[in-house]
C-alpha positions in Angstrom: 19.5 23.2 2.0 16.3 25.4 2.6 14.4 25.1 5.5 11.0 25.1 4.0 11.5 22.2 1.2 10.6 18.6 2.7 13.1 16.3 2.3 12.0 12.9 1.4 12.9 9.4 1.9 11.3 7.0 -0.6 11.6 3.5 0.2 10.9 1.5 -3.3 11.4 4.4 -5.5 11.9 2.0 -8.7 8.0 0.7 -8.2 4.9 2.1 -9.4 4.1 4.2 -6.6 7.8 5.2 -5.9 8.0 6.3 -9.7 5.0 8.4 -9.2 6.2 9.9 -6.3 9.3 11.0 -7.8 7.3 12.7 -10.7 5.4 14.7 -8.5 8.8 15.8 -6.6 10.2 17.1 -9.7 6.8 19.0 -10.7 7.2 20.7 -7.1 11.8 20.8 -6.7 10.8 24.0 -5.1 9.2 22.9 -2.1 10.3 19.2 -2.0 13.3 16.9 -2.4 14.8 13.7 -2.2 16.7 12.7 0.6 16.9 8.8 0.4 15.9 6.7 -2.6 15.9 2.7 -1.7 14.9 -0.4 -4.1 15.6 -3.9 -3.7 16.6 -5.1 -7.4 16.4 -3.0 -10.3 19.8 -1.4 -10.0 19.3 0.3 -13.4 16.5 3.0 -13.1 17.6 3.0 -8.8 20.9 4.7 -10.8 19.2 6.4 -13.2 16.6 8.2 -10.5 19.5 8.8 -8.0 21.9 10.6 -11.0 18.5 12.6 -11.9 17.3 13.5 -8.0 21.1 13.6 -6.3 19.9 11.4 -3.4 22.3 12.0 -0.1 22.1 8.2 0.5 20.9 5.3 -1.5 20.3 1.5 -0.3 20.1 -1.4 -2.6 18.4 -4.3 -0.8 19.9 -7.1 -2.8 23.4 -7.0 -1.7 24.9 -8.9 -4.4 24.4 -5.6 -6.4 26.0 -3.1 -3.9 29.1 -3.1 -5.9 27.3 -2.2 -9.5 25.5 0.5 -7.5 28.5 2.0 -5.8 30.9 2.5 -8.5 27.8 4.1 -10.4 26.8 6.7 -8.1 30.4 7.4 -6.0 31.4 9.8 -9.0 28.4 11.9 -8.1 29.0 11.9 -3.8 25.9 9.9 -3.7 26.5 7.6 -0.4 25.5 3.5 -1.0 24.5 0.9 1.5 23.1 -2.3 0.8 20.7 -4.7 2.8 17.1 -4.9 4.4 19.4 -3.5 7.6 20.2 -0.6 6.1 17.1 0.0 5.0 15.6 0.3 8.3 18.7 2.0 9.8 18.5 5.6 6.8 15.3 6.1 7.9 16.2 7.6 11.2 18.6 10.3 9.5 18.2 13.7 11.1 17.8 15.0 7.7 14.7 13.3 6.4 11.2 15.1 7.3 8.9 12.3 5.7 9.3 8.8 4.9 7.2 7.3 1.8 6.9 3.7 2.2 6.1 2.9 -1.3 7.6 -0.8 -1.0 5.0 -3.8 -1.7 4.3 -6.6 1.1 5.6 -7.3 4.3 9.0 -6.0 3.6 7.4 -2.6 4.9 6.7 -3.0 8.1 10.5 -3.3 9.6 11.4 0.3 8.3 8.3 2.0 8.6 8.1 0.9 12.8 12.2 2.3 12.4 11.0 5.8 11.1 8.2 6.2 13.3 10.5 5.5 16.2 12.6 8.0 14.9 9.7 10.3 15.1 9.3 10.8 11.6 5.9 11.4 9.8 4.4 8.5 7.5 3.4 8.6 3.9 1.8 5.1 3.8 1.4 3.3 0.6 2.0 0.0 2.3 -0.8 -1.7 3.8 0.3 -4.4 4.4 2.3 -2.7 7.1 -1.5 -2.1 9.0 -2.8 -5.3 7.9 0.1 -7.3 9.5 0.8 -5.0 12.9 -2.0 -2.0 12.9 -2.4 -2.4 16.6 1.4 -2.0 17.1 2.1 0.5 14.3 -0.9 2.9 15.5 0.0 2.7 19.2 3.7 3.8 18.1 2.5 6.5 16.2 0.7 8.3 19.2 3.3 7.6 21.4 5.8 9.1 19.4 3.2 12.3 18.5 3.9 11.6 14.4 1.4 11.4 11.6 0.4 8.9 8.9 -0.9 9.9 5.8 -2.3 7.2 3.8 -1.9 7.1 0.1 -3.6 4.6 -1.2 -6.4 6.5 -3.3 -9.4 5.0 -1.2 -8.1 5.7 2.1 -6.7 9.1 1.0 -9.9 9.7 -0.1 -11.2 9.2 3.4 -8.9 11.2 5.4 -9.7 14.5 2.9 -13.4 14.3 4.0 -12.3 14.3 7.3 -10.1 17.2 7.0 -12.3 19.6 9.6 -14.6 16.8 10.6 -12.4 15.1 13.3 -14.0 16.0 15.8 -17.5 14.5 14.3 -18.1 10.6 14.7 -17.5 8.4 11.7 -21.3 6.4 11.1 -19.5 4.2 7.9 -17.0 4.5 5.5 -17.9 3.2 2.0 -14.6 1.9 0.1 -15.1 1.7 -3.7 -13.7 -1.1 -5.9 -13.2 -1.4 -9.5 -14.2 -4.6 -9.7 -10.8 -5.3 -11.9 -10.7 -7.2 -14.7 -12.8 -9.9 -13.9 -16.0 -8.2 -12.4 -19.3 -10.2 -13.8 -17.3 -13.2 -14.2 -18.1 -16.8 -12.6 -15.6 -19.7 -10.8 -16.0 -21.5 -14.1 -14.7 -18.4 -15.8 -12.0 -18.1 -13.8 -10.7 -21.9 -13.2 -8.6 -21.0 -16.5 -7.7 -17.3 -16.4 -4.0 -16.4 -17.3 -1.8 -13.7 -15.3 -1.9 -12.2 -18.5 -5.4 -11.2 -18.1 -5.5 -11.0 -14.5 -3.1 -8.1 -14.5 -5.0 -6.4 -17.2 -7.0 -3.8 -15.0 -9.5 -1.9 -16.5 -8.6 1.9 -14.6 -5.0 1.9 -12.5 -1.9 1.3 -13.4 -0.1 -0.6 -10.8 2.5 -2.7 -10.1 2.2 -6.4 -10.7 1.3 -8.0 -6.8 -1.3 -4.9 -6.3 -2.8 -5.7 -10.0 -3.2 -9.3 -8.8 -4.6 -8.1 -5.5 -7.0 -6.1 -7.4 -8.3 -8.9 -9.5 -8.8 -11.3 -6.6 -10.4 -8.7 -4.5 -8.0 -9.5 -1.9 -6.7 -5.3 -2.2 -10.0 -4.5 -1.1 -9.7 -7.1 1.8 -6.6 -5.5 2.8 -8.0 -1.9 2.6 -10.6 -2.7 5.4 -8.0 -3.7 7.9 -6.2 -0.9 7.1 -9.5 1.6 7.3 -9.9 0.2 10.9 -6.6 1.3 11.6 -6.7 4.5 10.4 -9.6 5.7 10.9 -10.0 3.9 14.1 -13.5 2.2 13.3 -15.0 -1.3 13.5 -15.4 -3.8 10.5 -19.3 -3.4 10.7 -18.7 0.1 9.8 -17.0 -0.5 6.3 -18.9 -1.2 3.1 -17.5 -2.1 -0.1 -18.9 -1.1 -3.1 -18.1 -1.8 -6.6 -17.7 1.2 -9.0 -16.3 0.7 -12.0 -15.9 3.9 -13.2 -13.1 4.5 -10.3 -14.5 8.4 -10.0 -15.3 8.3 -6.4 -12.6 7.3 -4.6 -14.6 6.7 -1.2 -16.9 8.2 1.0 -17.3 8.8 4.5 -21.0 9.2 6.4 -21.9 10.9 9.2 -23.6 10.4 12.0 -26.4 13.1 10.9 -26.7 10.9 7.6 -25.1 13.0 5.5 -22.0 11.7 3.5 -18.8 13.2 1.8 -17.1 11.9 -1.1 -14.2 12.6 -2.9 -13.9 12.5 -6.7 -11.2 12.7 -9.5 -9.8 11.2 -12.5 -8.1 7.4 -11.3 -4.4 9.2 -11.3 -2.4 7.6 -8.4 0.1 11.3 -8.7 -3.0 12.8 -7.1 -3.2 11.0 -3.5 0.7 10.8 -3.4 0.8 14.1 -3.7 -1.6 15.1 -1.2 0.4 12.9 1.1 3.3 14.7 0.4 2.4 18.0 0.3 -0.4 17.9 3.7 -1.5 20.4 4.7 -1.1 22.5 1.5 -2.8 21.4 -2.1 0.3 22.0 -4.8 -1.0 23.1 -8.3 -0.6 20.7 -10.6 -1.3 20.1 -14.5 -2.8 16.5 -14.1 -5.6 15.9 -16.0 -9.3 17.5 -14.5 -12.2 15.3 -14.4 -15.2 16.4 -16.2 -18.5 15.3 -15.8 -19.9 15.4 -19.4 -17.0 12.3 -19.7 -19.0 10.3 -17.2 -22.7 10.5 -18.0 -23.1 7.5 -15.8 -21.6 6.6 -12.2 -22.7 3.1 -11.5 -22.4 1.2 -8.2 -22.8 -2.9 -7.7 -22.4 -4.9 -4.7 -19.5 -7.0 -4.7 -19.9 -11.5 -5.4 -18.4 -12.5 -2.5 -19.6 -15.8 -3.2 -17.1 -15.5 -6.5 -14.7 -13.5 -4.8 -13.9 -15.2 -1.8 -10.7 -13.2 -0.2 -13.1 -10.1 0.9 -14.5 -12.8 3.6 -11.5 -14.0 3.8 -10.2 -10.8 5.5 -13.1 -9.7 7.3 -12.6 -13.1 8.8 -9.2 -12.1 9.5 -10.0 -8.9 11.3 -12.8 -10.1 13.5 -10.5 -13.0 14.6 -7.4 -10.5 15.2 -4.4 -11.2 16.7 -1.7 -12.9 14.1 -4.5 -13.8 11.5 -4.1 -11.2 9.6 -0.4 -11.4 9.5 -1.2 -15.2 8.4 -3.7 -14.1 5.7 -1.5 -11.6 4.1 2.0 -13.7 4.3 0.1 -16.7 2.6 -1.6 -14.4 -0.2 2.1 -12.7 -0.7 3.6 -16.6 -1.6 0.8 -17.2 -3.3 0.2 -14.0 -5.4 4.0 -14.9 -6.7 3.3 -18.4 -7.4 0.3 -17.3 -9.6 2.9 -15.1 -11.0 5.5 -17.3 -12.0 2.6 -19.7 -13.2 3.3 -22.2 -10.7 -0.4 -22.4 -9.5 -4.3 -21.2 -10.7 -6.2 -18.0 -10.0 -8.2 -19.9 -7.7 -5.3 -21.6 -5.8 -4.5 -18.5 -4.4 -7.4 -18.4 -2.2 -7.4 -22.1 -1.0 -3.9 -21.9 0.0 -4.9 -18.6 2.0 -7.9 -20.4 3.8 -5.6 -23.5 4.6 -2.6 -21.3 6.4 -5.2 -19.0 8.2 -7.2 -23.1 9.2 -4.1 -24.5 10.3 -1.4 -21.9 11.7 -1.6 -21.5 15.4 -3.3 -18.3 16.9 -1.7 -15.7 18.8 -3.8 -13.2 20.5 -2.4 -10.4 21.5 1.4 -10.9 19.7 4.8 -8.7 19.9 6.6 -7.6 16.8 8.7 -10.8 17.1 5.8 -12.6 17.1 4.7 -11.5 13.8 7.8 -12.3 12.3 7.8 -16.0 13.2 4.1 -15.8 12.0 5.1 -14.4 8.6 8.2 -16.9 8.4 6.0 -19.7 9.3 3.2 -19.1 7.0 5.4 -18.7 3.9 6.8 -21.9 4.8 3.7 -23.5 5.3 2.3 -21.9 2.1 5.1 -23.0 0.0 4.4 -26.8 1.2 0.9 -26.7 -0.3 1.9 -25.1 -3.5 4.7 -27.4 -3.9 
């Protein structure tokens, strides 16, 4: 294989980020290649992707589906493995240049740690990795001398604004939020909303978990924590502004008062491509932004009385230790329950708040503490639901 081609491992290739990453790679097959694909359950799409992109290795997380995937891909000379441990092992392969962590939730933590230990640069689309164990991850990345390129549109925007500015201290970061499908609604309205309503995001095409997080504003809360670790800032240096048009993806304000914003149409392929191509910018034929199509860009203060998850995220960051891990695990369980119609929309916040109050605090957690905290929180959250 040509040395000028960057070889990518995509963890979570059948999800929203993974499928769009493959679109980007297909457009730049002279510069990017797929080395590894992993998915948990969606075998049909995984097989289709594998036949098209011909990775060296494929891992199916659900071990019960190994035989089906193996029989489909063995004739194509593609190696197939199964299970969570296999995902964490393949990321250390010598033939991988960059690992795109596109899995959803806590499941992304272990393979990301293993990839960093193996000296692989990371394109990070899994914000929960830094929410749960930001201090551990950033310390390990520093020790191994690897780069973490953010894929979230907001953090990619900040990263792009900081190129050429890394020696200049940040005064403030402004993370923009669309406001989700329930912007302007009150608690009475939210008591009766359905998952179908919550999944209708006005601007972005995302997976169900991230879309619900956007509707509760937990997504923005997770991004506050992610920003702290990625850019070495304090919670009070992060401001959330609701920007319904989703054109300004985020803003950096420097100590002299000047501000840089990164703008564009709401299209996740742009930050994905930037993370995969950095430090280059690959040419694209993606739709272009036209100011005349947006004669008004508006900004509002988030309603933290209605959307309480933002406050819980700030609280978890200020308390530190394993509290963000508790918050994240409780949120994952609660969102899953809401998507299965087991709880109402507002109960998501209630479950998170209760878990943060009831579970044991660990001030300086190690990796094993995060594993145990995640497990204990999921048990507690399930009890609250049942």
